[in-house]
Each structure stands twice: as C-alpha cells, then as structure tokens.
C-alpha positions as CSV (number, residue, x, y, z in Angstrom):
1,M,214.2,59.3,152.5
2,V,212.9,57.2,155.3
3,D,210.2,54.7,154.5
4,L,207.5,55.3,157.2
5,G,205.1,52.7,155.8
6,V,203.7,49.9,158.1
7,R,201.2,47.2,157.7
8,I,198.4,46.1,160.1
9,G,197.5,42.8,158.7
10,S,196.2,43.4,155.2
11,L,196.0,47.1,155.7
12,A,198.8,49.3,154.4
13,L,199.5,52.6,156.2
14,R,201.7,55.4,154.9
15,N,203.0,55.9,158.4
16,P,202.3,54.5,161.9
17,I,200.5,57.5,163.3
18,M,196.7,57.7,163.8
19,P,194.4,59.3,166.3
20,G,192.9,57.5,169.3
21,S,189.2,57.1,169.1
22,G,187.3,60.0,170.6
23,T,190.2,62.4,170.2
24,F,189.6,63.3,166.6
25,S,186.8,64.7,164.5
26,E,186.0,66.1,161.2
27,E,186.6,69.7,162.4
28,L,190.3,69.0,162.6
29,A,190.4,69.0,158.8
30,R,190.4,72.8,159.0
31,V,193.8,72.8,160.7
32,V,195.4,69.5,159.9
33,D,196.2,67.9,156.5
34,L,194.4,64.6,157.1
35,N,196.3,63.1,154.1
36,R,199.5,63.2,156.2
37,L,198.2,60.6,158.7
38,G,198.5,56.9,158.5
39,A,194.8,56.3,159.2
40,Y,191.8,57.9,160.8
41,V,190.0,56.3,163.7
42,T,186.5,57.6,164.5
43,K,184.8,58.3,167.8
44,S,183.0,55.2,168.8
45,V,179.6,54.9,167.1
46,T,176.7,53.1,168.9
47,P,173.6,51.5,167.5
48,G,171.3,54.4,168.6
49,F,171.5,57.9,170.0
50,R,173.5,58.4,173.2
51,D,173.6,61.6,175.3
52,G,176.8,60.7,177.1
53,N,177.7,61.2,180.7
54,P,176.7,64.1,183.0
55,T,179.1,67.1,183.3
56,P,181.8,67.8,184.3
57,R,183.3,65.4,181.8
58,V,187.0,66.5,181.8
59,A,189.5,67.3,184.5
60,E,193.2,68.0,184.3
61,T,195.7,66.0,186.4
62,P,199.5,66.1,186.8
63,S,200.9,64.8,183.5
64,G,197.6,63.9,182.1
65,M,193.8,64.3,182.0
66,L,190.7,62.6,183.1
67,N,187.7,62.1,180.9
68,S,184.2,60.7,181.4
69,I,182.6,61.6,178.1
70,G,180.4,58.5,178.0
71,L,180.4,57.9,174.3
72,P,177.8,60.4,173.1
73,S,176.6,59.3,169.6
74,K,174.1,60.2,166.9
75,G,173.7,56.5,166.1
76,I,174.7,54.2,163.3
77,D,172.3,55.6,160.6
78,H,173.7,59.1,161.0
79,F,177.2,57.8,161.0
80,L,176.8,55.9,157.7
81,A,175.0,58.8,156.0
82,K,177.3,61.6,157.1
83,T,180.6,60.5,158.6
84,V,181.7,57.8,156.2
85,P,181.2,60.0,153.1
86,F,183.2,62.8,154.8
87,Y,186.3,60.7,155.1
88,A,186.0,59.3,151.6
89,R,187.6,62.5,150.2
90,Y,190.9,61.7,152.0
91,A,193.5,59.1,151.2
92,A,194.2,57.3,154.5
93,P,192.2,54.3,155.6
94,L,189.2,54.9,157.7
95,V,189.0,52.8,160.9
96,V,185.5,52.8,162.5
97,S,185.3,52.4,166.3
98,V,182.1,50.7,167.4
99,S,180.5,50.2,170.8
100,A,177.4,48.4,172.0
101,D,175.7,47.2,175.1
102,S,175.6,43.5,174.3
103,P,177.5,40.9,172.3
104,E,174.5,40.6,169.9
105,D,174.6,44.4,169.2
106,F,178.3,44.3,168.7
107,A,177.8,41.6,166.0
108,M,175.1,43.7,164.4
109,M,177.3,46.8,164.3
110,A,180.1,44.8,162.6
111,E,177.7,44.0,159.8
112,R,176.3,47.5,159.6
113,V,179.7,49.2,159.3
114,S,181.1,46.7,156.8
115,V,180.6,49.1,153.9
116,P,182.7,50.7,151.1
117,G,184.9,53.4,152.5
118,V,185.6,51.6,155.8
119,A,188.9,49.9,155.9
120,A,188.8,48.3,159.4
121,I,186.6,48.0,162.5
122,E,187.9,48.9,166.0
123,I,186.0,47.1,168.7
124,N,185.7,49.3,171.8
125,I,185.4,46.7,174.5
126,S,187.5,48.7,176.9
127,C,185.9,52.1,177.7
128,P,186.1,52.6,181.5
129,N,183.5,55.3,181.7
130,I,180.3,53.8,180.2
131,E,180.2,50.6,182.2
132,E,178.9,50.4,185.8
133,G,181.9,50.6,188.2
134,G,184.3,50.9,185.2
135,H,183.8,47.2,184.2
136,A,184.5,46.6,180.6
137,V,184.2,43.5,178.3
138,A,188.0,43.4,177.7
139,M,188.6,42.9,181.4
140,E,187.7,39.2,181.0
141,A,189.2,36.9,178.4
142,D,186.0,34.9,177.9
143,A,183.9,38.0,177.3
144,T,186.5,39.3,174.9
145,Y,186.4,36.0,172.9
146,D,182.6,36.1,172.9
147,V,182.3,39.6,171.4
148,V,185.1,39.2,168.9
149,S,184.0,35.8,167.7
150,R,180.4,37.0,167.2
151,M,181.6,39.9,165.1
152,R,184.0,37.8,163.1
153,V,181.2,35.7,161.7
154,R,179.3,38.8,160.6
155,T,182.0,40.6,158.7
156,D,185.1,40.0,156.5
157,W,186.5,43.4,157.4
158,P,189.6,43.6,159.5
159,L,188.8,43.6,163.3
160,W,191.0,45.5,165.8
161,A,190.1,44.7,169.5
162,K,190.8,47.7,171.8
163,L,191.9,46.3,175.1
164,T,191.8,47.8,178.6
165,P,194.6,48.3,181.1
166,N,192.1,47.8,183.9
167,T,192.6,44.1,184.2
168,G,195.0,41.7,185.9
169,S,196.0,40.1,182.6
170,A,196.0,42.1,179.4
171,T,197.8,39.2,177.7
172,A,194.9,36.8,178.4
173,S,192.5,39.2,176.7
174,A,194.9,39.7,173.8
175,R,195.2,36.0,173.3
176,A,191.4,35.6,173.4
177,A,190.9,38.3,170.8
178,E,193.5,36.7,168.5
179,A,191.9,33.2,169.0
180,A,188.5,34.7,168.2
181,G,189.7,36.1,164.9
182,A,190.9,39.7,165.6
183,D,193.4,41.0,163.1
184,A,195.1,43.3,165.6
185,V,194.8,44.5,169.1
186,V,194.9,48.1,170.3
187,V,196.8,48.4,173.6
188,A,195.2,50.2,175.4
189,N,192.3,52.4,176.5
190,T,192.5,54.8,179.5
191,I,193.2,53.8,183.1
192,L,190.2,54.0,185.5
193,A,191.0,56.9,187.9
194,M,189.5,59.9,189.7
195,A,190.4,63.3,191.2
196,I,188.9,65.3,194.1
197,D,188.0,69.0,194.0
198,L,189.6,70.5,197.2
199,E,187.1,73.3,197.4
200,T,184.0,71.1,197.4
201,L,185.6,67.8,198.4
202,A,183.6,66.2,195.6
203,P,184.8,64.2,192.6
204,K,185.9,66.5,189.8
205,L,184.0,64.4,187.3
206,G,180.2,64.1,187.1
207,T,180.4,60.3,187.2
208,G,183.0,60.2,190.0
209,T,185.5,58.2,188.0
210,G,186.8,58.4,184.5
211,G,189.7,57.4,182.2
212,L,193.2,58.7,182.8
213,S,195.3,59.5,179.7
214,G,198.4,61.5,178.8
215,P,202.1,61.1,179.7
216,A,201.4,59.7,183.1
217,V,200.1,56.4,181.7
218,K,202.8,55.8,179.1
219,P,205.1,53.5,181.2
220,V,202.1,51.3,182.1
221,I,200.8,51.0,178.6
222,L,204.3,50.6,177.1
223,R,204.8,47.6,179.5
224,M,201.5,46.1,178.3
225,V,202.5,46.4,174.6
226,W,205.8,44.7,175.4
227,Q,204.0,41.9,177.2
228,C,201.3,41.5,174.5
229,A,203.9,41.5,171.7
230,Q,205.3,38.3,173.3
231,A,201.9,36.7,173.7
232,V,200.3,37.1,170.3
233,R,201.3,37.0,166.7
234,I,198.8,39.6,165.3
235,P,199.9,43.3,165.1
236,I,199.7,45.6,168.0
237,I,198.7,49.3,167.9
238,G,200.1,51.1,171.0
239,S,198.0,53.9,172.6
240,G,198.9,55.8,175.8
241,G,200.7,59.0,176.5
242,I,202.3,59.5,173.1
243,M,203.3,63.2,172.9
244,N,206.3,63.2,170.5
245,A,208.3,61.1,168.0
246,T,210.5,59.5,170.6
247,D,207.4,58.2,172.4
248,V,206.5,56.5,169.1
249,V,210.0,55.0,168.8
250,E,209.6,53.4,172.3
251,Y,206.3,51.9,171.4
252,L,207.6,50.4,168.2
253,A,210.7,49.0,170.0
254,A,208.3,47.4,172.5
255,G,206.5,45.6,169.7
256,A,203.8,47.9,168.4
257,S,203.4,48.2,164.6
258,A,201.6,51.5,164.8
259,V,200.4,54.0,167.5
260,Q,197.4,56.1,168.3
261,V,197.7,59.7,169.6
262,G,195.1,61.2,171.9
263,T,195.8,63.7,174.6
264,A,198.5,65.4,172.6
265,T,195.9,66.5,170.0
266,F,193.9,68.3,172.7
267,L,197.0,70.3,173.7
268,Y,198.1,71.0,170.1
269,P,195.7,70.1,167.2
270,K,198.6,69.6,164.8
271,A,200.4,67.2,167.1
272,M,200.0,64.1,164.9
273,V,201.6,65.8,161.8
274,R,204.4,67.1,164.0
275,I,205.0,63.6,165.3
276,V,205.1,62.2,161.7
277,D,207.7,64.7,160.8
278,G,209.7,64.1,164.0
279,L,209.7,60.4,163.4
280,A,211.1,60.8,159.9
281,A,213.8,63.2,161.3
282,W,214.7,60.8,164.1
283,C,215.2,57.9,161.7
284,T,217.1,60.1,159.2
285,E,219.6,61.2,161.9
286,R,220.3,57.6,162.7
287,K,220.4,56.3,159.1
288,I,217.4,54.1,159.7
289,A,215.9,53.4,156.2
290,R,212.6,51.9,157.3
291,V,210.5,52.5,160.4
292,T,209.6,48.9,160.4
293,D,213.2,48.1,161.4
294,L,212.4,49.5,164.8
295,I,209.5,47.2,165.5
296,G,210.2,44.7,168.4
297,R,213.8,45.9,168.9
298,A,213.3,45.8,172.7
299,L,211.8,42.4,172.9
300,P,213.7,39.5,174.4
301,S,213.7,37.7,171.0
302,A,215.7,40.7,169.6
303,A,218.4,40.5,172.3
304,P,221.0,38.4,170.3
305,A,220.8,40.7,167.3
306,R,221.0,43.7,169.6
307,R,224.2,42.4,171.3
308,A,225.7,41.7,167.9
309,R,225.1,45.3,166.8
310,E,226.6,46.6,170.0
311,A,229.7,44.4,169.5
C-alpha cells in the first residue's frame, strides 16, 4: 500500500490533497467523505460582514473560469460559532483562510482564529478581485513581510502565506514570507484576467476583471512552484489547474509538498476523492512506496540522482 502521508511543517496530512479556499463548503459533506481529504481549507473569513462583489461573478473561459466573488463573509464571530464546530466532527486538519483590509486587522484575525479545532491559518494576501485594480499585498515583498510578521507575533499557530501570480517576482514574496515567520507558502491564487461578452461588448464580470483558474493556469503556477522551491526552505502548497492525479504528480515533482484543488470541484464535486485514489493508483503502478519520494524530483538539485536512476 502506498503511503500518501505528507507533512507541512509540524502538520501531518494523511494525503497531499486539500481544497483551495473559496471552492469548498460544508454542503460538500453531503456528497464527499471529508475524512478522505488531507486537510480542509475554509473560504476566507473577514473581521466583519461582507456582501461580496456585484454580479455577474463567474464566467467560463476556454480551459478555465473567471471569478469575481469578492469574499462575501458573515464575519469572524459567526465563523467561530458555526464553522469551526462543524469541522470538528471530521478527522483532517482544519486550515482557516483569513482576509482583512489592513495589516493591523490581519494581526487581529490571527489572534481570533487561534482556537482549538484550527490547525493552521492561511493568509489570503493574494486575492485579485477585492483590491482596487487587482492590487494585492503579496505583489510586494515588503508588504508581505509586514503582514506576516505582524501575524507571527500574535499567534503560535502555523501560518501559510498564500501568494499571487500577479507579480514580477513571486520568489521575492516567498522569501519575505519565510523571513517573516511563515511556516509554508501557497503558490498561488488566481491570475488577474477578464472576458468580453460579444453581444453587449461589456465585460462578462460585474467588476470588469476577476481571477482566472483552471487548466489554463497550470503551466504558469507550476513554474512558480518550481522557482519558489529553489528560493525557500519552508514547504510549498501548489494550487492552480489541478484536475487529476497526474497534475498532482507534476506539482510534487516541481517541489510542492501538497496541493489545493479548486475549479475541478465545481465541475465534479467528488473530484478531490477521485484524485486521492488516482494518486495512489499511479504510485502503485510504478512501485513508488511513499508519495514524498516524488517531492522535488524535477528540481535542479535532483538532477544527479535522476541521471543515476536513468543510467
């Protein structure tokens, strides 16, 4: 039997598969055995109530989708009272995604969600559809360091910094997050994009632009994971266009220790469980005993061992 277990810092996961924030909710428990997943990642919670963005909020594109949801939220008090207790009945670790409008509020949120039942905190400093013009904190290394360091002094819980592809140097932000005390980086959020309705010649999204996800973004995010894996020592969670088990294998080989699945769940609600089973089958067919043996196999540092195996 293949050992699918991985570690993200001090956190042990039974397998490397988890949902991307905002693509998963309690309702999926009706159709998915949540205990099959490596972890759960919640939709980003904010300090107070948020309506989200104007409609339309979603549009299809070739090989992907656009979204401009805008992080609707019932606020932190509702989250602690209702959402955290819901996930307490399941075995996998709960990762809480948080978002805020200022570094001070991010720090406050770190303290508020550091409660029993929460295993780690994902810092959403990368969402392209809540900031004016798509600007996000993780686009700048200094701003990334500021937010993560402020959160670090307010909590002992593991911190995962979710980075953005909408920057000229994702590795600079990854290094900044690591230097500020992040325990892992999530690479990455959606790519800022748009689509035009040919009947109205207006943007298809109510905000004009939104975040592109799905298979179309995978080569871009895979490249980012590969680069970040050579830039930082902390674990990387890959996120972008993962539709099947072989996509996971590519991300692990590029240096990710785990992955997040998003758009695939919208197409097929049981996608994550199917990917877990597919990953086990892929490894079994190739007599790979531990999924961790795949991590970093495509990195330059692994080249000598790779050549030796080929010989």
